[in-house]
C-alpha positions as CSV (number, residue, x, y, z in Angstrom):
1,M,-22.1,65.3,26.5
2,A,-19.1,64.6,24.1
3,L,-16.8,61.6,23.8
4,I,-13.3,63.1,23.6
5,V,-9.9,61.4,23.1
6,Q,-7.1,63.4,24.6
7,K,-3.4,62.8,23.9
8,Y,-0.5,64.1,26.0
9,G,3.1,63.9,24.8
10,G,6.3,63.1,26.7
11,T,7.0,66.7,27.8
12,S,3.4,67.1,29.1
13,V,3.8,64.2,31.4
14,G,7.6,64.6,32.1
15,S,7.4,64.8,35.9
16,V,5.0,64.0,38.8
17,E,3.9,67.7,38.9
18,R,3.1,67.7,35.2
19,I,1.2,64.4,35.5
20,Q,-0.9,65.9,38.3
21,A,-1.5,69.0,36.1
22,V,-2.7,66.7,33.3
23,A,-5.0,64.9,35.8
24,Q,-6.5,68.2,36.8
25,R,-7.2,69.1,33.2
26,V,-8.8,65.7,32.5
27,Y,-10.9,65.9,35.7
28,K,-12.1,69.4,34.7
29,T,-13.2,68.1,31.3
30,V,-15.1,65.2,32.8
31,K,-16.9,67.5,35.3
32,A,-18.0,69.5,32.3
33,G,-20.1,66.5,31.3
34,N,-17.7,64.7,28.9
35,S,-16.5,61.1,28.6
36,I,-12.7,60.9,28.2
37,V,-10.1,58.5,26.9
38,V,-6.6,59.6,27.5
39,V,-3.6,58.4,25.5
40,V,-0.1,59.2,26.8
41,S,3.5,58.9,25.8
42,A,6.4,57.9,28.0
43,M,7.6,60.5,30.5
44,G,10.0,63.1,29.2
45,K,13.2,61.5,27.8
46,T,12.3,57.9,29.1
47,T,12.3,56.4,25.6
48,D,15.8,57.9,24.8
49,G,17.0,56.5,28.1
50,L,15.7,53.0,27.3
51,V,17.3,53.1,23.8
52,K,20.6,54.1,25.5
53,L,20.4,51.2,27.8
54,A,19.8,48.8,24.9
55,T,22.7,50.1,22.9
56,E,25.0,49.6,26.0
57,I,24.0,46.0,25.9
58,S,24.1,45.4,22.2
59,P,25.2,47.7,19.3
60,N,22.4,46.1,17.1
61,P,19.6,45.1,19.5
62,N,17.0,42.7,18.5
63,R,13.9,44.5,17.2
64,R,11.4,42.3,19.1
65,E,13.2,42.9,22.4
66,M,13.4,46.6,21.6
67,D,9.6,46.7,21.3
68,M,9.3,44.8,24.6
69,L,11.6,47.3,26.2
70,L,10.3,50.5,24.7
71,S,6.6,49.6,25.5
72,T,7.4,49.8,29.2
73,G,7.8,53.6,29.1
74,E,4.2,54.3,28.5
75,Q,3.1,51.8,31.1
76,V,4.7,53.9,33.8
77,T,2.8,57.0,32.7
78,I,-0.6,55.3,32.4
79,A,-0.3,53.9,36.0
80,L,0.8,57.2,37.5
81,L,-1.9,59.2,35.7
82,S,-4.6,56.8,36.7
83,M,-3.4,57.1,40.4
84,A,-3.4,60.9,40.1
85,L,-7.0,60.9,38.8
86,Q,-8.1,58.5,41.5
87,E,-6.6,60.9,44.1
88,L,-8.9,63.6,42.7
89,G,-11.9,61.2,43.2
90,Q,-12.2,60.5,39.5
91,P,-12.6,56.7,38.7
92,A,-9.9,55.8,36.2
93,I,-8.3,52.6,34.8
94,S,-5.0,52.2,32.9
95,M,-4.7,49.9,30.0
96,T,-1.8,48.9,27.8
97,G,-2.2,48.6,24.0
98,A,-2.6,44.8,24.4
99,Q,-5.4,45.2,27.0
100,V,-7.3,47.6,24.8
101,R,-6.7,45.2,21.9
102,I,-5.0,47.5,19.5
103,V,-4.2,44.9,16.8
104,T,-1.3,45.6,14.5
105,E,0.8,44.1,11.7
106,A,3.4,41.6,12.9
107,E,6.1,44.2,12.2
108,Y,8.4,45.3,15.0
109,S,9.3,49.0,15.6
110,R,7.1,50.3,12.8
111,A,3.8,48.4,12.9
112,R,0.6,49.8,11.4
113,I,-2.8,49.4,13.1
114,L,-5.2,46.9,11.6
115,H,-8.1,47.4,14.0
116,I,-9.1,48.2,17.5
117,E,-11.5,46.2,19.7
118,T,-13.7,48.7,21.4
119,T,-15.8,46.5,23.7
120,R,-13.7,46.8,26.8
121,L,-13.0,50.5,26.3
122,T,-16.8,51.2,25.8
123,R,-17.7,49.2,29.0
124,H,-15.3,51.3,31.1
125,I,-16.4,54.5,29.5
126,N,-20.1,53.7,30.2
127,A,-19.2,52.9,33.8
128,G,-18.0,56.5,34.2
129,K,-14.3,55.8,34.2
130,V,-11.5,57.7,32.5
131,V,-9.6,55.2,30.5
132,V,-5.9,55.9,30.3
133,V,-4.3,54.1,27.4
134,A,-0.6,53.5,26.6
135,G,0.2,55.1,23.2
136,F,2.7,53.9,20.7
137,Q,2.0,50.2,21.2
138,G,-0.2,47.3,20.2
139,T,-0.1,43.6,19.7
140,S,0.2,41.5,16.5
141,S,-2.8,39.7,15.1
142,A,-0.9,36.4,15.1
143,G,-1.6,33.8,17.8
144,E,1.6,34.7,19.7
145,M,0.2,38.1,20.7
146,E,3.6,39.8,20.2
147,I,4.0,43.3,21.6
148,T,4.7,45.8,18.7
149,T,5.4,49.5,18.6
150,L,4.2,52.0,16.0
151,G,7.4,54.0,15.4
152,R,8.0,57.7,15.6
153,G,4.8,59.7,16.4
154,G,3.1,56.5,17.5
155,S,1.1,58.0,20.4
156,D,-0.5,60.6,18.0
157,T,-1.4,57.6,15.7
158,S,-2.8,55.6,18.7
159,A,-5.0,58.5,19.8
160,V,-6.5,59.3,16.4
161,A,-7.1,55.6,15.7
162,I,-8.9,55.2,19.0
163,A,-11.0,58.3,18.2
164,A,-11.9,56.8,14.8
165,A,-12.7,53.4,16.3
166,L,-14.9,54.9,19.1
167,R,-16.4,57.5,16.7
168,A,-15.4,60.1,19.2
169,D,-16.7,63.6,18.8
170,F,-13.1,64.9,18.5
171,C,-9.5,64.2,19.4
172,E,-7.3,66.7,21.3
173,I,-3.6,66.6,20.9
174,Y,-1.8,68.4,23.8
175,T,1.8,69.4,23.2
176,D,4.4,72.0,24.2
177,V,3.3,74.6,21.6
178,P,0.0,76.5,21.6
179,G,-1.1,74.9,18.3
180,I,0.1,74.7,14.7
181,L,2.3,77.6,13.6
182,T,3.1,79.0,10.2
183,T,6.7,77.7,10.5
184,D,9.2,76.4,13.0
185,P,9.4,78.9,15.9
186,R,13.0,77.9,16.5
187,L,13.9,79.4,13.1
188,V,11.3,82.3,13.0
189,A,10.4,83.5,16.4
190,E,7.4,85.5,15.1
191,A,5.8,82.4,13.6
192,Q,2.0,82.9,13.7
193,L,-0.6,80.6,15.3
194,M,-3.3,79.3,13.0
195,D,-6.9,79.0,14.0
196,A,-7.6,76.2,11.6
197,I,-6.0,74.2,8.8
198,T,-7.3,71.4,6.5
199,C,-6.1,67.8,6.8
200,D,-4.5,68.0,3.3
201,E,-2.5,71.1,4.2
202,M,-1.5,69.5,7.5
203,L,-0.4,66.3,5.8
204,E,2.0,68.3,3.6
205,L,3.4,70.3,6.6
206,A,3.7,67.3,8.8
207,S,5.5,65.3,6.1
208,L,7.8,68.3,5.5
209,G,9.1,68.1,9.0
210,A,6.5,70.1,11.1
211,K,6.7,68.0,14.3
212,V,3.5,69.0,16.0
213,L,1.5,66.1,14.4
214,H,2.7,62.9,12.8
215,P,1.6,62.3,9.2
216,R,0.1,58.9,10.0
217,A,-2.2,60.5,12.6
218,V,-3.3,63.1,10.1
219,E,-3.9,60.4,7.5
220,I,-6.2,58.5,9.8
221,A,-8.1,61.7,10.7
222,R,-8.6,62.5,7.1
223,N,-9.7,59.1,6.1
224,Y,-12.2,58.7,8.9
225,G,-13.3,62.4,9.3
226,V,-11.9,62.7,12.9
227,P,-11.8,66.4,13.9
228,L,-8.5,67.2,15.6
229,V,-7.4,70.1,17.7
230,V,-3.8,70.8,18.7
231,R,-3.5,72.7,22.0
232,S,-0.9,73.6,24.6
233,S,-0.6,71.6,27.8
234,W,0.3,74.7,29.7
235,T,-2.5,77.1,28.8
236,D,-6.2,77.2,28.0
237,Q,-5.8,78.7,24.6
238,P,-8.2,77.3,21.9
239,G,-5.3,75.9,19.7
240,T,-5.6,75.0,16.1
241,W,-8.4,72.9,14.5
242,V,-7.4,70.4,11.8
243,T,-10.5,70.0,9.7
244,S,-11.5,66.9,7.8
245,A,-13.7,66.5,4.7
246,K,-17.0,64.7,5.4
247,P,-16.1,61.0,5.3
248,Q,-17.6,58.8,2.7
249,G,-17.8,55.7,4.9
250,R,-14.7,53.5,5.3
251,S,-14.3,50.2,7.1
252,L,-12.5,50.2,10.4
253,I,-10.9,46.8,9.6
254,N,-7.3,47.2,8.2
255,L,-7.5,50.7,9.6
256,E,-4.0,51.8,8.5
257,I,-3.5,49.5,5.6
258,A,-6.8,49.9,3.7
259,R,-6.5,50.9,0.0
260,P,-4.1,53.8,-0.3
261,V,-5.8,55.5,-3.3
262,D,-9.3,56.9,-3.0
263,H,-9.9,58.1,-6.5
264,V,-8.5,58.7,-10.0
265,E,-8.7,62.2,-11.6
266,F,-8.0,63.4,-15.0
267,D,-7.9,66.8,-16.8
268,T,-7.8,66.9,-20.6
269,D,-8.0,70.7,-20.8
270,Q,-4.2,71.1,-20.4
271,A,-1.2,72.3,-22.5
272,K,2.5,72.5,-21.6
273,V,5.0,75.2,-22.1
274,A,8.7,74.5,-21.5
275,L,11.7,76.7,-21.6
276,L,14.9,74.7,-22.3
277,R,18.4,75.8,-21.4
278,V,17.6,78.7,-19.1
279,P,20.7,79.9,-17.1
280,D,21.2,78.1,-13.7
281,K,21.4,81.3,-11.6
282,P,19.3,83.2,-9.0
283,G,16.4,85.1,-10.3
284,V,15.5,83.2,-13.5
285,A,12.4,81.6,-12.2
286,A,11.4,84.8,-10.4
287,R,11.7,86.8,-13.7
288,L,9.7,84.2,-15.7
289,F,6.9,83.7,-13.3
290,G,6.8,87.3,-12.3
291,E,5.9,88.2,-15.9
292,I,3.5,85.3,-16.1
293,S,1.8,86.6,-13.0
294,R,1.6,90.2,-14.4
295,Q,-0.1,88.8,-17.5
296,K,-2.7,87.0,-15.3
297,V,-1.7,83.6,-16.5
298,D,-2.8,80.9,-14.0
299,V,-0.3,78.0,-14.0
300,D,-1.0,74.5,-12.8
301,L,2.1,72.2,-12.5
302,I,5.6,73.7,-12.5
303,I,8.8,71.6,-12.7
304,Q,12.4,72.6,-13.0
305,S,14.9,69.9,-13.7
306,V,18.6,69.5,-13.1
307,H,21.1,69.1,-15.9
308,E,24.8,68.8,-16.5
309,G,26.3,72.2,-17.2
310,N,25.0,75.5,-16.2
311,S,21.4,75.4,-17.5
312,N,18.0,74.1,-16.5
313,D,14.7,73.4,-18.0
314,I,11.5,75.0,-16.6
315,A,8.1,73.6,-17.7
316,F,4.6,74.5,-16.6
317,T,1.1,73.5,-17.6
318,V,-1.8,75.8,-18.2
319,T,-5.4,75.3,-19.3
320,T,-5.9,75.3,-23.1
321,P,-7.8,78.6,-23.4
322,I,-4.9,80.6,-22.0
323,L,-2.1,78.7,-23.9
324,K,-1.5,81.4,-26.5
325,R,-1.0,84.1,-23.7
326,A,1.4,81.8,-21.8
327,E,3.3,81.0,-25.0
328,A,3.6,84.7,-25.8
329,V,5.0,85.5,-22.4
330,A,7.5,82.6,-22.5
331,T,8.6,83.6,-26.1
332,A,9.0,87.2,-25.1
333,I,11.1,86.6,-22.1
334,A,13.3,83.8,-23.5
335,P,15.9,86.1,-25.2
336,A,16.3,88.0,-22.0
337,L,17.3,84.7,-20.2
338,R,20.1,84.1,-22.7
339,S,23.5,83.6,-21.2
340,Q,25.8,86.5,-21.8
341,S,29.0,84.4,-21.9
342,N,27.9,82.0,-24.7
343,P,24.6,83.2,-26.0
344,K,24.3,80.9,-29.0
345,F,24.9,77.7,-27.0
346,D,22.8,78.7,-24.0
347,E,19.9,80.4,-25.8
348,A,16.6,79.5,-24.1
349,E,14.2,77.6,-26.4
350,V,10.4,77.6,-26.0
351,M,8.7,74.3,-26.6
352,V,4.9,74.0,-26.6
353,E,2.7,70.8,-26.5
354,H,-1.0,71.1,-27.1
355,N,-2.4,67.6,-26.8
356,I,-1.7,66.5,-23.3
357,A,-3.7,65.4,-20.3
358,K,-3.0,65.2,-16.6
359,V,-4.0,61.9,-14.8
360,S,-3.7,61.7,-11.0
361,I,-4.2,59.2,-8.2
362,A,-5.2,60.7,-4.8
363,G,-5.6,59.5,-1.3
364,A,-4.0,60.0,2.2
365,G,-2.9,56.3,2.3
366,M,0.1,57.0,0.1
367,I,2.3,58.3,2.9
368,G,5.4,56.3,3.6
369,R,4.4,53.6,1.0
370,P,7.0,53.6,-1.7
371,G,5.0,51.1,-3.8
372,V,2.1,53.3,-4.6
373,A,3.8,55.6,-7.0
374,A,5.7,52.7,-8.5
375,K,2.4,50.8,-9.0
376,M,1.0,53.9,-10.9
377,F,4.0,54.0,-13.2
378,A,3.9,50.3,-13.8
379,T,0.2,50.4,-14.6
380,L,0.7,53.2,-17.1
381,A,3.7,51.3,-18.6
382,E,1.6,48.1,-19.0
383,A,-1.1,50.2,-20.8
384,G,1.6,51.6,-23.2
385,V,1.3,55.1,-21.8
386,N,4.4,57.2,-21.7
387,I,4.9,59.7,-18.9
388,Q,6.0,63.3,-19.9
389,M,5.9,65.0,-16.5
390,I,5.5,63.8,-12.9
391,S,4.3,65.8,-9.9
392,T,4.1,64.4,-6.4
393,S,2.6,65.4,-3.0
394,E,1.6,63.6,0.2
395,V,-1.9,63.0,-1.1
396,K,-1.5,62.9,-4.9
397,V,0.7,61.7,-7.7
398,S,0.0,63.3,-11.1
399,C,1.4,62.4,-14.6
400,V,1.2,64.4,-17.8
401,V,0.6,62.1,-20.8
402,D,-0.6,62.4,-24.4
403,A,-4.2,63.4,-24.5
404,N,-5.1,60.5,-26.8
405,Q,-3.9,58.1,-24.1
406,C,-5.9,59.7,-21.3
407,D,-8.9,57.3,-21.4
408,R,-6.6,54.3,-21.5
409,A,-4.6,55.6,-18.6
410,V,-7.6,56.4,-16.4
411,L,-9.2,53.0,-17.1
412,A,-6.0,51.2,-16.2
413,L,-5.5,53.1,-13.0
414,R,-9.0,52.6,-11.8
415,T,-8.7,48.9,-12.5
416,A,-5.3,48.7,-10.7
417,F,-6.4,50.6,-7.6
418,E,-9.9,49.1,-7.6
419,I,-11.7,52.4,-8.0
420,E,-15.2,52.6,-9.4
421,A,-15.9,55.3,-12.0
422,G,-17.1,58.5,-10.3
423,E,-16.0,57.3,-6.9
424,Q,-14.9,60.1,-4.6
425,G,-12.5,59.9,-1.7
426,A,-12.1,61.8,1.5
427,G,-10.0,64.4,-0.2
428,S,-12.7,65.8,-2.5
429,R,-13.6,69.4,-2.0
430,G,-16.8,69.9,0.0
431,E,-17.9,70.0,3.6
432,F,-15.5,70.2,6.5
433,L,-16.3,69.1,10.0
434,T,-15.5,70.5,13.4
435,P,-17.2,69.8,16.7
436,N,-18.2,73.4,17.0
437,S,-20.3,73.4,13.9
438,S,-21.7,70.4,12.2
439,L,-20.7,71.8,8.8
440,L,-18.0,74.3,8.3
441,T,-17.2,75.4,4.7
442,P,-14.0,77.6,4.6
443,H,-14.6,81.0,3.0
444,S,-11.6,82.4,1.0
445,P,-8.8,80.6,2.9
446,P,-5.5,82.4,3.0
447,P,-3.3,81.5,0.0
448,I,-0.5,80.3,2.2
449,R,-0.9,78.5,5.5
450,G,2.7,77.7,6.3
451,V,6.3,77.4,5.2
452,A,8.4,74.3,6.0
453,L,12.0,73.4,5.7
454,D,13.3,69.8,5.2
455,L,17.1,69.4,5.8
456,N,17.0,65.6,5.7
457,Q,16.8,65.0,2.0
458,A,19.3,64.0,-0.6
459,R,18.9,64.3,-4.4
460,L,19.7,61.5,-6.9
461,A,20.0,62.3,-10.6
462,I,20.1,59.6,-13.3
463,R,21.5,60.7,-16.6
464,Q,20.3,59.5,-20.0
465,L,17.3,57.4,-19.0
466,P,15.7,55.8,-22.1
467,D,12.5,57.7,-22.8
468,R,10.0,54.9,-23.2
469,P,7.1,53.4,-21.3
470,G,8.1,51.4,-18.3
471,M,11.4,53.1,-17.3
472,A,9.8,55.1,-14.5
473,A,8.1,51.9,-13.3
474,K,11.4,49.9,-13.3
475,L,13.2,52.7,-11.5
476,F,10.7,53.4,-8.8
477,G,9.7,49.8,-8.5
478,L,13.3,49.0,-7.6
479,L,13.3,51.7,-4.9
480,A,10.0,50.4,-3.5
481,Q,11.4,46.9,-3.3
482,H,14.2,48.3,-1.1
483,N,11.6,50.2,1.0
484,I,13.0,53.6,-0.1
485,S,10.4,56.4,-0.2
486,V,10.7,59.1,-2.9
487,D,9.5,62.7,-2.5
488,M,10.0,65.1,-5.4
489,I,10.3,63.5,-8.9
490,I,11.4,65.7,-11.8
491,Q,11.7,64.4,-15.3
492,S,13.6,66.7,-17.7
493,Q,12.0,68.2,-20.7
494,R,15.2,68.1,-22.8
495,C,15.5,65.0,-24.9
496,R,18.7,63.7,-26.4
497,V,18.9,60.9,-29.0
498,I,21.9,58.7,-28.3
499,D,22.5,55.6,-30.5
500,G,19.0,56.1,-31.9
501,V,17.4,56.0,-28.5
502,P,15.7,59.2,-27.1
503,R,16.9,59.8,-23.5
504,R,16.0,62.2,-20.7
505,D,17.5,62.9,-17.3
506,I,15.4,62.2,-14.2
507,A,16.0,63.5,-10.6
508,F,14.3,62.7,-7.4
509,T,14.8,63.3,-3.7
510,V,14.9,60.6,-0.9
511,S,15.6,60.7,2.8
512,R,19.3,61.4,3.4
513,I,19.8,58.2,5.2
514,D,18.7,56.3,2.1
515,G,20.9,58.3,-0.3
516,E,24.0,56.2,-0.4
517,S,22.3,52.9,-0.5
518,A,19.9,54.1,-3.3
519,K,22.9,55.3,-5.3
520,K,24.7,52.0,-4.9
521,M,21.7,49.9,-5.8
522,L,20.8,52.0,-8.9
523,T,24.4,52.1,-10.1
524,Q,24.6,48.3,-10.0
525,V,21.7,48.0,-12.4
526,A,22.5,51.0,-14.6
527,A,24.2,49.0,-17.4
528,E,21.5,46.3,-17.4
529,L,18.6,48.8,-17.7
530,G,20.4,51.1,-20.1
531,W,20.8,54.3,-18.1
532,G,23.9,56.4,-17.5
533,E,25.6,57.9,-14.4
534,V,23.8,58.1,-11.0
535,V,24.7,61.3,-9.2
536,L,24.1,61.9,-5.5
537,D,24.0,65.3,-3.8
538,S,23.3,65.2,0.0
539,A,24.0,68.9,0.6
540,I,20.5,70.1,-0.3
541,A,17.5,71.6,1.5
542,K,13.9,71.6,0.4
543,V,11.8,74.7,1.3
544,S,8.0,74.6,0.7
545,I,4.9,76.7,0.9
546,V,1.6,75.0,1.6
547,G,-1.9,76.4,1.2
548,A,-5.2,75.4,-0.3
549,G,-5.9,79.0,-1.1
550,M,-3.1,79.2,-3.7
551,V,-5.4,77.6,-6.4
552,G,-6.2,80.1,-9.0
553,Q,-3.8,82.7,-7.7
554,P,-1.1,83.3,-10.4
555,G,1.2,85.4,-8.3
556,I,2.0,82.9,-5.5
557,A,4.8,81.1,-7.2
558,A,6.3,84.3,-8.5
559,K,6.4,85.8,-5.0
560,M,8.1,82.7,-3.6
561,F,10.8,82.7,-6.4
562,E,11.3,86.5,-6.0
563,A,11.9,86.2,-2.3
564,L,14.7,83.7,-3.0
565,A,16.1,85.8,-5.8
566,Q,16.3,88.9,-3.6
567,H,18.5,86.9,-1.2
568,Q,20.7,85.5,-4.0
569,I,19.4,82.0,-3.4
570,N,19.6,79.8,-6.5
571,I,16.8,77.3,-7.1
572,Q,18.0,73.9,-8.2
573,M,14.7,72.1,-8.6
574,I,11.0,73.1,-8.5
575,A,8.0,70.9,-8.0
576,T,4.4,71.8,-7.4
577,S,1.0,70.3,-6.5
578,E,-2.4,72.0,-6.2
579,I,-1.6,73.1,-2.6
580,K,2.2,73.0,-2.4
581,I,5.3,74.6,-4.1
582,S,8.7,73.1,-3.2
583,C,12.1,74.4,-4.2
584,V,15.4,72.6,-3.7
585,V,18.3,74.9,-2.7
586,T,21.7,74.3,-1.2
587,Q,21.7,73.0,2.4
588,E,23.6,76.0,3.7
589,Q,21.0,78.4,2.3
590,G,18.0,76.4,3.6
591,V,17.3,78.4,6.8
592,K,17.8,81.8,5.0
593,A,15.3,80.6,2.3
594,L,12.7,79.7,4.8
595,Q,13.0,83.0,6.6
596,A,12.9,85.0,3.4
597,I,9.7,83.2,2.2
598,H,8.0,83.5,5.5
599,A,8.7,87.2,5.5
600,A,7.6,87.7,1.9
601,F,4.1,86.2,2.6
602,E,3.8,88.3,5.8
603,L,3.1,85.3,7.9
604,A,4.7,86.7,11.1
605,G,2.6,87.5,14.1
606,S,3.1,89.9,16.9
607,E,3.8,87.2,19.6
608,K,7.0,85.3,19.9
609,F,6.7,81.6,20.7
610,V,9.4,79.7,22.5
611,V,9.5,75.9,22.3
612,P,10.5,74.3,25.6
613,A,13.7,72.3,25.5
């Protein structure tokens, strides 16, 4: 017998008939010998309707009263589903977040879960009842017992957190699609269903806009080793398993706000090759990395920065033993990248650095926490370590530094994030868990799991940032103070000396809704902190490929860049991590870019999926 947590979204419980269908599914699962906790969302568009009512009363409704209002939607669903189960002869009881004792921060509309009292839940489960819990809500830990809501995707978060607290065998997320697809089926009808995906891959896809699972839910699953499966509410298809690394043991107190960083990594076997002043036009990255791929040069980090004028810098890191081969490829191709209009001014220059190291912080707790990257940069600045390159993902922030500063950087980061030497986090490579086999180690995973498109980002570029320790810390510390999360961060390789001060440009992406306020704030402090113009571009799109199997496969980046070049799509920025490659293109070319890349990696299946309205 298994203890299972099932979650049903709003469309799955959108009518009396659908609630009765859910009750039948739950009843069937219980009769198979399982204990069940069900977490539900509000019916259909109920939450939208409640928000509309509130805005008719007040254009800027009080956040506390909004939480009080919105929490009622799930209460309707839990009562009706409990009644439906009781009509089938199945004992059931409905419980609000407060009754379960889902304790959260005292933060309205976006609270994080601190801990879950399981005594009452366990008592009802042991009595043979199905416990139907209102998702999306909890109560603050303060004496007033204020009702709080968890924000977008809160029911997913509630379900996985309850599964972690109860140490459930697994958590099932029922939705209106048959599982996790290789891309958005509204943009590519032939998107293919995946059998399984790792938590790290899912974190990247979820944060890039894949709406099947919320990143916070995946974060909890990864941290606590909760096996997840995403299934359709309308069929009996097996769905997609989201596999978690074997957990290392983590306290269930401060469940969502425990330390965000699991471990500190470093690699001293690194060298950097940069091509400066390459033409800003389609096909340049494809040509460079196509030749790199043909020469079997395996590249680690890749960044392409944005500059004034019609040229870019492209830099990449390789392991030291293959540096000579990488340098030879870059030197051979540089003349071919020369601008035909003004060859002397725009001639690509190859720059090589031997003595570098990569230091990284890793952990699923970084999602949506602007202060984590800022803390890393501040820590390095305080240790006198200058940052040469930055690479970010949902589970890792990496910085390239001088090799002779690596030990100092690692020690400072371990101290700052309270990590013991040699300590490993949940993201380390190793055993993966599913309920169907106690240990599942993936064999030769496909290089690319999925392609995602994010149309909700804006890019900020700061010109002539002084190149000295502490500038990145000041910049991203300011953004963190204003609760602005940063996604891609690209520091240019080209350095200009102005008034005796070496300077570089830096570009980064933020949520589009934060773009204007970020530009205004950074412009106000520009003179004080010594940097130049702040430029905002809101007409961008970010297209990304994700896959744990791309590690050690030189041709993956080249194939992505070639697919864009064939469709005359210019790449404005490039950033990579171990399992993700992202390119910024113009907003109007975003959908075409996604479709081209999905086709290039032959991810389409034979079946067409239609997402219900």
